C-alpha positions as CSV (number, residue, x, y, z in Angstrom):
1,M,-121.2,58.0,-61.5
2,T,-120.5,57.9,-65.3
3,A,-118.7,60.6,-67.2
4,A,-120.9,62.9,-69.1
5,A,-120.7,62.6,-72.9
6,T,-119.0,65.5,-74.6
7,V,-120.2,67.3,-77.7
8,G,-119.0,65.5,-80.8
9,D,-118.7,62.0,-79.2
10,P,-120.2,59.4,-81.5
11,V,-123.6,58.0,-80.4
12,V,-123.5,54.2,-80.1
13,Q,-126.8,52.7,-81.4
14,P,-127.8,49.3,-80.2
15,S,-127.7,46.6,-82.9
16,P,-131.1,45.6,-84.2
17,W,-132.3,42.2,-82.9
18,Y,-131.7,40.4,-86.1
19,R,-128.0,41.1,-85.9
20,R,-127.7,39.6,-82.4
21,P,-126.6,35.9,-82.4
22,V,-128.4,35.3,-79.1
23,A,-131.7,36.5,-80.6
24,W,-131.2,34.0,-83.5
25,T,-130.6,31.2,-80.9
26,W,-134.1,31.8,-79.4
27,V,-135.7,32.1,-82.9
28,A,-134.1,28.8,-83.9
29,T,-135.1,27.2,-80.6
30,A,-138.7,28.3,-81.0
31,A,-138.8,27.1,-84.6
32,T,-137.5,23.7,-83.6
33,L,-140.0,23.3,-80.8
34,V,-142.9,24.4,-83.1
35,L,-141.7,21.9,-85.8
36,Y,-141.6,19.0,-83.3
37,A,-145.0,20.0,-81.9
38,V,-146.6,20.2,-85.4
39,L,-145.1,16.9,-86.5
40,G,-146.1,15.2,-83.3
41,W,-149.6,16.5,-83.6
42,Q,-149.9,15.4,-87.2
43,R,-149.1,11.8,-86.0
44,R,-151.3,11.9,-82.9
45,W,-152.8,8.6,-82.0
46,M,-153.5,6.3,-79.0
47,S,-151.9,2.9,-78.8
48,D,-153.7,-0.1,-77.3
49,D,-151.1,-0.2,-74.6
50,G,-151.7,3.5,-73.9
51,L,-155.4,2.7,-73.4
52,L,-154.3,0.0,-71.0
53,V,-152.9,2.8,-68.8
54,L,-156.2,4.7,-69.1
55,R,-158.1,1.8,-67.7
56,T,-156.1,2.1,-64.5
57,V,-156.7,5.9,-64.5
58,R,-160.4,5.2,-64.8
59,E,-160.3,2.9,-61.8
60,I,-158.5,5.5,-59.8
61,L,-161.1,8.2,-60.7
62,A,-163.9,5.7,-59.9
63,G,-162.4,5.3,-56.4
64,H,-161.1,1.8,-56.8
65,G,-157.5,2.6,-56.4
66,P,-154.5,2.0,-58.8
67,V,-155.7,-1.3,-60.2
68,F,-156.8,-2.6,-63.6
69,N,-159.8,-4.6,-62.2
70,V,-161.9,-4.0,-59.2
71,G,-160.8,-6.3,-56.4
72,E,-157.5,-7.3,-58.1
73,R,-154.3,-5.5,-57.1
74,V,-152.4,-5.7,-60.3
75,E,-150.0,-2.9,-61.4
76,A,-150.7,-3.0,-65.1
77,S,-148.9,0.4,-65.8
78,T,-145.1,0.5,-66.1
79,S,-144.9,4.2,-65.2
80,P,-146.5,5.1,-61.8
81,L,-145.8,8.8,-62.4
82,W,-147.4,8.9,-65.8
83,T,-150.5,7.1,-64.4
84,W,-151.0,9.5,-61.5
85,L,-150.2,12.5,-63.7
86,L,-153.1,11.5,-66.1
87,A,-155.3,10.8,-63.1
88,G,-154.6,14.4,-61.9
89,F,-155.5,15.9,-65.2
90,G,-158.3,13.5,-65.7
91,A,-160.0,14.6,-62.5
92,I,-160.6,18.0,-64.2
93,P,-163.9,18.0,-66.0
94,G,-163.5,18.4,-69.8
95,P,-162.2,16.3,-72.7
96,P,-162.1,12.5,-72.7
97,L,-159.1,10.9,-71.0
98,E,-157.8,9.8,-74.4
99,W,-157.4,13.4,-75.5
100,V,-155.9,14.3,-72.1
101,A,-153.2,11.6,-72.6
102,V,-152.5,12.7,-76.1
103,V,-152.2,16.4,-75.3
104,V,-150.3,16.0,-72.0
105,G,-147.9,13.5,-73.7
106,L,-147.2,15.9,-76.5
107,L,-146.6,18.9,-74.2
108,C,-144.2,16.8,-72.1
109,A,-142.3,15.7,-75.2
110,V,-141.9,19.3,-76.5
111,G,-141.0,20.4,-72.9
112,G,-138.2,17.8,-72.8
113,L,-136.9,19.0,-76.1
114,F,-136.9,22.6,-74.8
115,F,-134.9,21.6,-71.8
116,G,-132.4,19.8,-74.0
117,L,-132.0,22.8,-76.3
118,D,-131.7,25.3,-73.5
119,G,-129.3,23.0,-71.6
120,A,-127.1,23.0,-74.6
121,R,-127.3,26.8,-74.8
122,R,-126.2,27.1,-71.2
123,L,-123.5,24.5,-71.6
124,Y,-121.7,26.4,-74.4
125,G,-122.5,29.9,-73.1
126,A,-122.8,31.2,-76.7
127,A,-125.2,31.4,-79.6
128,V,-126.1,27.9,-80.8
129,A,-127.9,26.3,-83.7
130,P,-130.1,23.2,-83.6
131,A,-128.3,20.0,-84.4
132,G,-129.2,16.9,-82.4
133,A,-132.7,18.3,-81.8
134,L,-133.4,17.8,-85.5
135,V,-132.9,14.0,-85.0
136,V,-135.7,14.1,-82.5
137,C,-137.9,16.1,-84.9
138,V,-137.6,14.0,-88.0
139,L,-137.2,10.5,-86.7
140,P,-140.7,8.8,-87.0
141,P,-140.6,7.0,-83.6
142,F,-140.0,10.3,-81.8
143,R,-143.0,11.8,-83.6
144,D,-145.2,8.8,-83.1
145,F,-144.5,8.3,-79.4
146,A,-144.8,12.0,-78.5
147,T,-148.4,11.0,-78.1
148,S,-149.6,7.3,-78.1
149,G,-150.8,7.4,-74.5
150,L,-147.6,5.9,-73.3
151,E,-145.0,7.5,-70.9
152,T,-142.5,8.4,-73.6
153,G,-143.3,12.1,-73.6
154,L,-142.9,12.2,-69.8
155,A,-139.6,10.3,-70.1
156,L,-138.3,12.9,-72.5
157,L,-139.4,15.7,-70.2
158,W,-137.7,14.1,-67.2
159,L,-134.5,13.4,-69.1
160,G,-134.3,16.8,-70.5
161,G,-135.2,18.5,-67.3
162,S,-132.7,16.5,-65.3
163,W,-129.9,17.3,-67.6
164,W,-130.9,21.0,-67.7
165,L,-130.7,21.1,-63.9
166,L,-127.2,19.6,-64.0
167,V,-126.0,22.1,-66.5
168,R,-127.6,25.0,-64.7
169,G,-125.6,24.0,-61.6
170,K,-127.9,25.4,-58.9
171,A,-130.3,24.0,-56.3
172,P,-128.5,20.6,-55.8
173,V,-131.2,19.3,-53.5
174,V,-133.9,19.9,-56.1
175,T,-131.6,18.4,-58.8
176,A,-131.2,15.3,-56.7
177,L,-134.9,15.0,-56.0
178,V,-135.7,15.3,-59.7
179,L,-133.0,12.8,-60.6
180,G,-134.5,10.3,-58.2
181,L,-137.8,10.3,-60.0
182,G,-136.4,8.1,-62.8
183,P,-137.7,4.7,-61.5
184,L,-141.1,6.2,-61.2
185,V,-141.1,7.3,-64.8
186,R,-139.9,3.9,-66.0
187,P,-137.9,1.4,-63.8
188,D,-135.1,1.2,-66.3
189,L,-134.5,4.9,-66.2
190,A,-133.0,4.3,-62.8
191,L,-129.8,3.9,-64.8
192,F,-129.9,7.5,-65.8
193,S,-130.7,8.5,-62.2
194,V,-127.5,6.8,-61.0
195,V,-125.3,8.3,-63.6
196,G,-126.9,11.7,-63.2
197,F,-126.4,11.6,-59.4
198,V,-122.7,10.6,-59.8
199,A,-122.3,13.6,-62.2
200,L,-123.9,15.9,-59.7
201,L,-121.4,14.8,-57.1
202,L,-118.4,15.2,-59.4
203,L,-119.6,18.6,-60.5
204,R,-120.2,20.0,-56.9
205,R,-117.7,18.0,-54.8
206,P,-119.8,18.1,-51.6
207,K,-118.7,17.0,-48.2
208,L,-119.8,13.5,-47.2
209,R,-122.6,14.7,-45.0
210,T,-124.0,16.9,-47.7
211,A,-123.8,14.2,-50.3
212,L,-125.7,11.8,-48.0
213,G,-128.4,14.5,-47.7
214,W,-128.7,14.7,-51.4
215,L,-128.9,11.0,-51.7
216,A,-131.7,10.9,-49.2
217,A,-133.6,13.5,-51.2
218,A,-133.0,11.4,-54.4
219,V,-134.2,8.1,-53.0
220,A,-137.0,9.2,-50.7
221,L,-139.9,9.0,-53.3
222,P,-138.8,5.9,-55.2
223,V,-138.1,4.0,-52.0
224,G,-141.4,5.0,-50.5
225,Y,-143.2,3.9,-53.7
226,Q,-141.3,0.6,-53.7
227,V,-142.5,-0.2,-50.2
228,F,-146.0,0.6,-51.4
229,R,-145.6,-1.7,-54.5
230,M,-144.3,-4.6,-52.5
231,G,-147.0,-4.4,-49.8
232,Y,-150.0,-3.5,-52.1
233,Y,-149.2,-5.5,-55.2
234,G,-147.0,-8.1,-53.6
235,L,-144.2,-7.8,-56.2
236,L,-140.8,-6.2,-56.6
237,V,-141.6,-4.9,-60.1
238,P,-144.7,-3.8,-62.1
239,N,-146.8,-6.7,-63.4
240,T,-145.8,-5.7,-66.9
241,A,-142.2,-6.5,-66.1
242,L,-143.2,-10.1,-65.2
243,A,-145.3,-10.3,-68.4
244,K,-142.4,-9.2,-70.5
245,E,-139.8,-11.1,-68.5
246,A,-137.7,-7.9,-68.1
247,G,-135.0,-9.8,-66.3
248,D,-134.2,-12.3,-69.0
249,A,-131.5,-12.0,-71.6
250,D,-131.9,-12.3,-75.4
251,W,-128.9,-10.5,-76.9
252,P,-129.4,-11.6,-80.6
253,R,-132.9,-10.4,-80.7
254,G,-131.9,-7.2,-78.9
255,F,-129.2,-6.4,-81.4
256,A,-131.7,-7.0,-84.2
257,Y,-134.0,-4.5,-82.5
258,L,-131.2,-2.0,-82.3
259,A,-130.4,-2.5,-86.0
260,D,-134.1,-2.1,-86.8
261,L,-133.9,1.5,-85.5
262,V,-130.4,2.5,-86.8
263,T,-130.4,0.9,-90.3
264,P,-133.5,2.3,-92.0
265,Y,-132.7,5.9,-91.1
266,L,-128.9,5.7,-91.6
267,L,-128.8,6.9,-88.0
268,W,-125.1,6.1,-87.6
269,L,-124.4,9.1,-89.9
270,P,-125.8,12.0,-87.8
271,L,-124.5,10.3,-84.7
272,L,-121.0,10.1,-86.1
273,L,-121.1,13.7,-87.3
274,L,-122.4,14.9,-83.9
275,I,-119.7,13.0,-82.1
276,V,-117.1,14.9,-84.1
277,V,-118.9,18.2,-83.3
278,A,-119.0,17.4,-79.6
279,A,-115.2,16.8,-79.7
280,L,-114.6,20.1,-81.4
281,V,-116.8,22.2,-79.1
282,R,-116.3,20.3,-75.9
283,R,-116.9,22.2,-72.6
284,S,-117.5,20.2,-69.5
285,R,-116.2,16.7,-69.7
286,I,-118.6,15.5,-67.0
287,L,-121.7,17.1,-68.6
288,T,-120.6,15.7,-72.0
289,L,-119.7,12.2,-70.9
290,A,-122.4,11.6,-68.4
291,P,-125.2,11.4,-71.0
292,V,-123.1,9.2,-73.2
293,V,-122.5,6.7,-70.3
294,A,-126.2,6.8,-69.4
295,A,-127.1,6.2,-73.1
296,V,-124.8,3.2,-73.3
297,L,-126.3,1.7,-70.2
298,L,-129.9,2.2,-71.3
299,T,-129.1,0.8,-74.7
300,A,-127.4,-2.2,-73.2
301,Y,-130.4,-3.0,-71.1
302,V,-132.8,-2.8,-74.0
303,V,-130.6,-5.0,-76.1
304,R,-130.1,-7.5,-73.3
305,V,-133.8,-8.0,-72.7
306,G,-134.4,-8.5,-76.5
307,G,-135.9,-5.2,-77.4
308,D,-139.6,-4.8,-77.9
309,F,-142.3,-5.3,-80.6
310,M,-142.9,-1.6,-81.1
311,H,-140.4,-0.1,-83.6
312,G,-137.9,2.1,-81.8
313,R,-139.9,2.8,-78.8
314,M,-137.7,1.3,-76.1
315,L,-134.6,2.9,-77.5
316,L,-135.9,6.5,-77.7
317,P,-134.8,7.4,-74.1
318,A,-131.2,6.3,-74.8
319,L,-131.1,8.1,-78.1
320,F,-132.5,11.3,-76.6
321,V,-129.9,11.1,-73.8
322,V,-126.9,10.7,-76.1
323,L,-128.1,13.8,-78.1
324,L,-128.4,16.1,-75.0
325,P,-124.9,17.6,-75.2
326,V,-125.4,18.3,-79.0
327,M,-129.1,19.2,-79.1
328,A,-127.7,22.6,-80.3
329,V,-124.1,23.5,-80.9
330,P,-122.1,26.7,-81.7
331,L,-121.5,27.3,-85.4
332,T,-117.8,27.9,-86.0
333,R,-115.6,27.5,-89.0
334,R,-114.7,24.0,-87.8
335,T,-118.3,22.9,-87.1
336,V,-120.5,24.5,-89.7
337,A,-119.9,21.9,-92.4
338,L,-120.7,19.1,-90.0
339,V,-123.8,20.7,-88.8
340,V,-125.0,21.4,-92.3
341,A,-124.5,17.8,-93.1
342,V,-126.7,16.9,-90.2
343,W,-129.3,19.3,-91.5
344,V,-129.1,17.6,-95.0
345,W,-129.6,14.2,-93.3
346,A,-132.6,15.5,-91.4
347,V,-134.3,16.6,-94.6
348,A,-133.7,13.2,-96.2
349,A,-134.8,11.3,-93.0
350,G,-137.9,13.4,-92.5
351,G,-139.0,13.1,-96.1
352,W,-138.0,9.7,-97.4
353,L,-136.2,7.3,-95.0
354,R,-138.7,4.7,-93.6
355,V,-138.7,1.2,-92.3
356,P,-139.3,-1.4,-95.1
357,Y,-142.4,-2.8,-93.3
358,E,-144.2,0.5,-92.8
359,N,-147.2,-0.8,-94.7
360,D,-146.7,-4.5,-93.8
361,H,-149.4,-5.1,-91.2
362,L,-148.7,-8.8,-90.8
363,A,-145.2,-8.5,-89.2
364,V,-144.9,-10.7,-86.1
365,S,-141.7,-9.5,-84.6
366,V,-141.1,-5.7,-84.7
367,T,-143.9,-3.6,-86.1
368,D,-144.7,0.0,-86.9
369,E,-147.4,0.1,-84.2
370,R,-148.9,3.4,-85.2
371,S,-149.2,2.4,-88.8
372,Y,-150.7,-0.9,-87.8
373,W,-153.5,0.6,-85.7
374,S,-154.2,3.3,-88.2
375,W,-154.8,0.4,-90.7
376,A,-156.7,-1.8,-88.3
377,T,-159.1,0.9,-87.2
378,G,-159.5,2.6,-90.5
379,K,-158.7,5.9,-88.8
380,A,-155.8,8.2,-89.8
381,N,-155.5,9.4,-86.2
382,P,-157.1,6.8,-83.9
383,V,-157.4,8.5,-80.5
384,L,-160.7,7.5,-78.8
385,A,-161.2,3.9,-77.6
386,T,-164.3,3.8,-79.8
387,D,-162.1,4.4,-82.8
388,F,-160.8,0.9,-82.3
389,L,-164.2,-0.6,-83.0
390,G,-163.0,-0.8,-86.6
391,Q,-161.1,-3.9,-85.7
392,D,-163.4,-6.9,-85.8
393,V,-162.1,-8.8,-82.7
394,I,-162.5,-5.7,-80.5
395,H,-165.9,-4.9,-81.9
396,R,-167.0,-8.5,-81.2
397,A,-165.7,-8.4,-77.7
398,V,-167.5,-5.1,-76.8
399,D,-170.7,-6.5,-78.3
400,A,-170.3,-9.7,-76.3
401,V,-170.1,-7.8,-73.0
402,A,-173.0,-5.6,-74.0
403,G,-175.1,-8.6,-74.8
404,T,-174.3,-10.4,-71.5
405,R,-177.1,-9.7,-69.0
406,D,-176.0,-12.0,-66.2
407,P,-172.6,-12.7,-64.6
408,A,-170.5,-15.0,-66.9
409,V,-167.0,-15.8,-68.1
410,L,-166.5,-14.7,-71.7
411,V,-163.9,-16.6,-73.7
412,Y,-163.0,-16.3,-77.4
413,S,-162.6,-19.3,-79.6
414,Y,-159.6,-18.9,-81.8
415,G,-160.3,-22.1,-83.7
416,D,-162.3,-22.5,-86.9
417,V,-165.3,-20.8,-85.2
418,K,-164.2,-17.4,-84.1
419,Q,-166.8,-16.4,-81.6
420,W,-167.2,-15.2,-78.0
421,F,-168.7,-17.9,-75.7
422,R,-170.3,-17.4,-72.2
423,F,-169.6,-19.8,-69.4
424,P,-171.6,-19.8,-66.2
425,T,-170.1,-18.4,-63.0
426,D,-171.0,-18.1,-59.3
427,L,-169.2,-14.8,-59.0
428,P,-171.3,-11.6,-59.2
429,Y,-169.6,-10.0,-62.2
430,V,-168.6,-10.6,-65.8
431,T,-165.0,-11.8,-66.6
432,L,-163.6,-11.3,-70.0
433,A,-160.6,-13.2,-71.3
434,A,-159.4,-10.6,-73.8
435,D,-156.6,-10.0,-76.4
436,S,-156.2,-6.3,-77.2
437,M,-157.6,-5.4,-73.8
438,G,-156.6,-1.7,-73.8
439,A,-159.3,-0.5,-76.1
440,I,-161.8,-3.1,-74.9
441,S,-161.3,-2.3,-71.2
442,N,-162.1,1.4,-71.9
443,M,-165.4,0.6,-73.6
444,V,-166.8,-1.7,-71.0
445,S,-167.8,-0.9,-67.4
446,V,-164.9,-0.7,-64.8
447,D,-166.8,-3.4,-62.9
448,V,-166.1,-6.0,-65.7
449,R,-162.9,-8.0,-65.0
450,V,-160.7,-7.8,-68.1
451,H,-157.9,-10.4,-68.2
452,D,-155.4,-10.8,-71.0
453,G,-153.5,-13.9,-71.9
454,Y,-150.3,-11.9,-72.4
455,G,-150.2,-11.2,-68.6
456,L,-150.0,-7.4,-68.8
457,A,-153.1,-7.0,-66.7
458,S,-153.6,-10.6,-65.5
459,D,-152.0,-11.9,-62.3
460,L,-152.3,-15.5,-63.4
461,A,-150.9,-15.0,-66.9
462,A,-148.0,-12.8,-65.8
463,H,-146.5,-15.6,-63.7
464,S,-146.9,-18.3,-66.4
465,A,-143.9,-19.5,-68.4
466,S,-143.0,-17.8,-71.6
467,I,-143.5,-19.3,-75.1
468,P,-140.0,-20.2,-76.5
469,G,-139.3,-17.8,-79.3
470,G,-142.4,-15.8,-78.7
471,R,-143.0,-12.2,-79.8
472,P,-140.9,-9.6,-77.9
473,G,-143.0,-8.2,-75.1
474,H,-145.8,-10.7,-75.8
475,S,-144.2,-14.0,-75.3
476,K,-146.8,-15.3,-72.9
477,W,-150.3,-16.6,-73.5
478,L,-152.5,-18.2,-70.9
479,V,-155.5,-20.0,-72.6
480,G,-159.0,-19.2,-71.5
481,A,-159.4,-22.6,-69.7
482,W,-157.6,-21.0,-66.7
483,E,-160.2,-18.2,-66.6
484,I,-163.1,-20.7,-66.7
485,A,-161.4,-22.7,-63.9
486,A,-160.8,-19.6,-61.8
487,A,-164.2,-17.9,-62.2
488,G,-166.4,-20.3,-64.1
489,R,-168.7,-23.2,-63.2
490,G,-168.8,-26.2,-65.5
491,D,-167.1,-26.7,-68.8
492,L,-169.9,-26.0,-71.2
493,A,-170.7,-22.6,-72.6
494,V,-174.3,-21.5,-72.2
495,D,-174.5,-20.5,-75.8
496,G,-176.2,-23.7,-77.0
497,Q,-174.1,-25.9,-74.6
498,I,-170.9,-25.3,-76.7
499,R,-167.6,-26.9,-75.5
500,I,-164.5,-25.1,-76.6
501,F,-162.2,-26.8,-74.1
502,Q,-162.0,-30.4,-73.1
503,P,-163.3,-31.1,-69.5
504,A,-159.9,-32.6,-68.6
505,E,-158.1,-29.3,-69.5
506,I,-160.4,-27.2,-67.3
507,D,-160.2,-29.7,-64.5
508,A,-156.4,-29.6,-64.7
509,A,-156.5,-25.8,-64.5
510,R,-158.7,-26.1,-61.4
511,A,-156.2,-28.4,-59.9
512,A,-153.3,-26.1,-60.8
513,L,-155.1,-23.2,-59.1
514,R,-155.0,-25.2,-55.9
515,C,-151.2,-25.4,-56.0
516,P,-149.2,-23.4,-53.5
517,A,-147.6,-21.1,-56.1
518,E,-150.9,-20.1,-57.8
519,Q,-152.6,-19.8,-54.4
520,D,-149.8,-17.4,-53.3
521,V,-150.3,-15.2,-56.4
522,L,-154.1,-15.1,-56.1
523,T,-154.1,-14.4,-52.4
524,S,-151.6,-11.6,-52.7
525,T,-153.7,-9.8,-55.4
526,R,-157.3,-10.8,-54.7
527,G,-157.3,-11.3,-50.9
528,E,-158.8,-8.5,-48.9
529,M,-156.3,-5.8,-48.2
530,S,-155.4,-5.3,-44.5
531,W,-152.3,-4.5,-42.6
532,S,-151.5,-8.2,-42.2
533,R,-152.0,-8.7,-45.9
534,F,-149.8,-5.7,-46.7
535,I,-147.0,-7.1,-44.4
536,D,-147.3,-10.6,-45.9
537,N,-147.2,-9.2,-49.4
538,F,-144.2,-7.1,-48.5
539,A,-142.3,-10.0,-46.9
540,G,-143.0,-12.4,-49.8
541,A,-142.5,-10.0,-52.6
542,W,-139.1,-11.3,-53.6
543,H,-140.1,-15.0,-53.7
544,R,-143.5,-14.2,-55.4
545,T,-141.8,-12.2,-58.1
546,E,-139.8,-15.4,-59.0
547,I,-142.9,-17.6,-59.2
548,R,-143.4,-19.2,-62.6
549,Y,-145.6,-22.2,-63.5
550,P,-146.2,-24.0,-66.8
551,R,-148.8,-22.4,-69.1
552,D,-150.2,-25.8,-69.9
553,P,-152.8,-26.7,-67.2
554,G,-151.9,-30.4,-67.3
555,E,-148.2,-29.6,-66.5
556,A,-149.1,-26.9,-64.0
557,A,-151.4,-29.3,-62.1
558,R,-148.3,-31.5,-61.2
559,C,-147.2,-29.0,-58.6
């Protein structure tokens, strides 16, 4: 019971909302999220690799399972969780899958930024102002890959949500379960899963039995999926990991890829300023250092494998993670100048700082992928697969399939005569040996077998040897002679009896396909699925993942 107010006591009026620091925290948070959403939407687009994911989604929705081609168990998507998330939303009647991927990706990216901002607010327990979040807003790769059809938005959501759960400090079983999803978002994000789980143990100090229970919750889903992957696809890793040789080391190229992100935007400057801010406002050492450790490991992995051909994309998770403790920070006399300096940098980066090759569409190493496809398609915001018909090679490929009335093997001649040629086949379907197969595969029937020489969606090409010094992420190329040997009949195209490969080359490819290694690969992916096939695939997954054979048919035939 409270004492009654006496006559003459002053009446305390509540402060208006605009004088409350906490209210301004929420205003600043909302403004930052709106800014990122608007900037991401302005740069909306669909990458060809994103369309590759949608081909698998279309096969799922058509009842063919998580495959890229009917009758071929190839895991052509790096992120199982992203693929199935799109399949879930895609099952709802409405907009095209391309728009589903763009909108869901953007919502996930904005959601990840929200969890990062709110996690920082909870960490400091005081009014905070955006700091590291502005790096996310203004850096072009963060804006570009908020959409693109790739799993980057989902990765940001998972990273931000995982850290938010750690900061919140409740529901440890749920936290462990969410942390365990990392390998299903992207295999390399397992590094954050490990660091995050160690941080959970250090924060909660559970008994051994309890800790083992949390560990079981964390590994249940990824281990279950790994068993499925090994038995269904016959590999330890996604097919894309084989195509990109994700286990190889190329440190010099990787450091160049890191510099390609840091240098153009003077990224070292805001990171240095934010490190000082973090030291001045430090709260929990574990919650501050865990993201730093995870970011170092993620960066080291990307650098080790030689980076990627898409500017900044593979380093975005590491950069997002290291920013988590400073997404927003308290404004004090000691930090205000540093935070203002970050704001000044953000204005400069958002308005003027760009990569020198932004409009150079002939780059063969690292490229501004969004800028390239905008130029190649003639569309400011290419989203639909049909938008990619502006590129001549893709247009020709779709026309070639549309003009093919009977089963055939379609192969493109990259010589002086650039044309699609049809080879006869005894198989009851059309096979297309494609290049930019993401867009193409979404404009042809799901019954058409689309194989790429890069190996992303091709079992044969993925296990071939890399080209020394090849482009990052695209260092393999299996010539069309292999496709003619695998599905074709004869060595002459039916288009006027044209020969684009020497008979000896096709015969050598046929001989190579009879070798034990190639037979093992094809049986695991194209043999009829049964319990015995599942068990054989599972048992041989380790050995099969290591299989490599020469890309030259003549060399491969000497098995």
